[in-house]
N, C-alpha and C positions, 0 to 999 in steps of 0.2 A: 154161726146160728144164720140160716138165710131168712131177711127180712121180707115175708111174702105180703104180709098184713098192712103195711106202712110204707107205701111208696114214695114217700115225701119224707122219709126217715127223721122226723119228729118224734122223739122220746115222749111216753104217755104214762101215766100211772098205771101199773097192771102189764107191762110189757116184761119180757120174760128177757133176761141179759145174763152173759158168762157163762163159762163152761158149766159152773153148778148150777146152771138155771134157777136164778134167784128172779122173784118179783120184784120191780121198782116201786116203791112207796113214796118216795118224796124225790123230787130232784129241782135243780138250778141250772137254766142254760148258761154256760159260760163263753158261749162263742157260735155264732153262726158260720154255714159252710161259705167257703172261699173258693169256687172253681179253681182248679188248678194248685190251688196252694194249703187249704185248710179244710178239715172236714168238722161237721157241727160236733158240739161236746158239751158235756153237762156232769155237773156233780150229783150224786145220787147217794138215796141210801135204798138198798135191796134186803129183801126177807126171805129167808127160809127157815120157818120156825122148828124144822127136826133137824139142822145141823147144828154141828157142836158149836160154832158162834152164829147165831141166828141172823145177825144184821152186819152187813159190808156195806162202806162207805168207796164207792169208786168212780173214778172218771170215765163217762161211757163216752164212745167217738161211734159217729154214724158213719160206717164206710160203705160202700155199693153193696156187699155181700151181708149187709146186715150190723147190729150193734155188738160194738166190740168193748169189753169192761176191760179195765188194766188199774194199777194203783190202787190195793185194796186196803183199806182199814177193818181189819174184822172185832167185832164186838160181839160181847156176850150179852149186852140190853141195849135197849132202845135209846135210853139217855147216852151212853156211851155215843152210840151212831149219830145221835144228833150233835153232840161237842164236835166230834172230828168232821161231819158235815158243814157246821158253821165254821172251822176253821180252814175248810176248803173252799170257803166262799159260798155255801148255800145258804138261802133263804131261810129264816127261822119259822 
C-alpha cells in the first residue's frame, strides 16, 4: 500500500495496513527510523470485524512505499488481541 496521506511515516489510529486492509485500533512505537539502518516500527492491534479472525496483532514497519505489516497473531476476540499485544511490548 502506498502511503500518500502520511508523509512522515508515523503510524496513527485509523490508518489502514496489511494486505487485508485492516484498521489500526492500538499501537505502541518500538523504535524510530535510523537512516540507512532501520525503519520506524510499531506493535499494533488491527481490526476488520468482517474477517474470520477480526483482530490481528502485527509488527508494522514504515517503509518509503508505505506501511508493511508482518508477523501476525490472529485473534478471535479483542481480549486475545490485547494479551498478544502486551506480550509483544504493547502498552496496555
